[in-house]
Residue, then its C-alpha position, 0 to 999 in steps of 0.5 A: x519523498x514523504x509528504x507530511x507524516x512528521x508524527x509517524x516518522x518520529x515514532x517509527x524512528x524512535x521505535x526502531x532506535x529503541x530496538x523494537x519491531x514495528x507494525x504499520x497498519x492502515x488502508x492502501x495508499x497511505x504511504x507505509x512503504x514510502x515512509x519506511x524507505x525514507x527512514x532507512x535511507x536517512x539512517x543509512x541502513x539496509x532495506x530488504x523488501x518482502x511482498x506478503x502473500x499466500x505463497x510466502x513459505x518459510x523457505x522463501x523467506x529464510x532461504x534454501x539449499x540449492x537442490x541441484x548442488x545438493x544432488x551433486x555435493x550434499x548439504x553444506x553452508x556454501x550451497x545455502x541460498x539466503x532469503x530476505x530474512x537471512x540477508x537482513x539478519x546477517x547484515x543488520x538491516x530492516x526487513x520490511x514485510x508488506x501486507x503481513x496479514x496475507x502471510x500463511x500462519x506457519x511463516x508468521x510463527x517463524x517470524x515470532x521466533x525471530x522477533x522474540x529470540x533474535x535468532x533462528x534454527x535452520x535445518x541442515x544449516x544451523x543457528x542463524x543469529x541476527x546482527x546488531x541493527x536487525x529490525x522487522x517492520x510489517x505493514x498490514x491493510x485493514x482486516x476486511x480487505x479481500x484476502x486478509x486474515x486476522x493476525x495473532x496477538x503474538x505478533x501484536x505483542x512483539x511489535x509497536x503498532x502505528x496507525x497510518x490513516x489518510x492524510x489531510x486534504x492539503x497534504x494529498x493535494x501536494x502529493x498529487x501535485x508532485x506526482x503529476x507535475x504541471x497541472x492546474x492547482x485549483x482543478x487538482x484540489x477539486x479532484x482530490x475532493x472527489x477522491x476524499x468523498x469516496x471514503x465517506x459516501x454511504x454506499x461505499x465500504x472502501x474508498x479510494x486512496x490518493x493514488x486515485x487522484x493521481x491517476x485521474x489527473x494523469x489520465x485526464x491530461x492524456x485524454x484531453x490531448x487525444x480529444x483536442x481539448x483541456x483536462x478540465x473539459x466536463x466529459x474528459x474529467x468524468x471519463x478519467x475519474x470513472x477509469x481511475x476510481x471505479x475499480x478502486x472503490x468497494x460498495x457495500x454488499x446489497x447496494x443497488x447502485x454501481x460504482x460508476x453511478x456513485x463516482x458520477x454522483x460525486x464528480x457532479x457534486x464537486x464539478x457541477x451537474x454539467x459534468x455528466x457524460x453523454x448517453x443519459x441514463x434516466x432522470x437523476x442518473x448519469x449514463x456511462x462515459x461515451x469515451 
């Protein structure tokens, strides 16, 4: 279920109803795919999901003739295996391409043709025309994320771009509360505060999404059971945060600190310096968790 996002939902729904293709742009964990799935479900339309990556060739996206049957029967329409693009075009469904800025250029060029003309010529198959209702919705992370590339202006020119940033604190608290179930609301709010602080810390280039808060709360609950204490125990909370957040943040190049040191600083800032894990690492610096 989508929490908040009323403006984005309305704009996406309006753009799709107007027959436009859509580009959702924002950092990971901002609910891009969740929002689109909710809109597709509410509208009662089909939904074809495609994971964007360097291996997404035109043949994998459009479809291909079954090689074994080609050898036995030759080329025919009956042995063509539809890819997600062909399925969406024939059914008049939404085609959702995740992380489009990881897709090879030759595949993007094919999509440009589909968006412009609403049809596609497939070798040895012929002309494939999109049914009424077909729309492409693509999502992309910021350009500086690892493995991404700039997409051409031709993509932007054929889509309505909707920026999806991080949500407000109250909405992120609600997201975590729904994901984890029974947890102390006040403690959850402080965990969310730590996660949100990773996005503005001067040593951090890319902060954590709300998924980091969800994982912190869930890991803390399991860890507390294992240690026979409560999730709000100082060492339990910090150990859980280090496990959940240290791999999600990206520090600036040249930073003299580690992600563990920055997460520990932020945790202590919100929960108090008494939350330092065992094994002190020197004055003013918390040591690694003892586990």
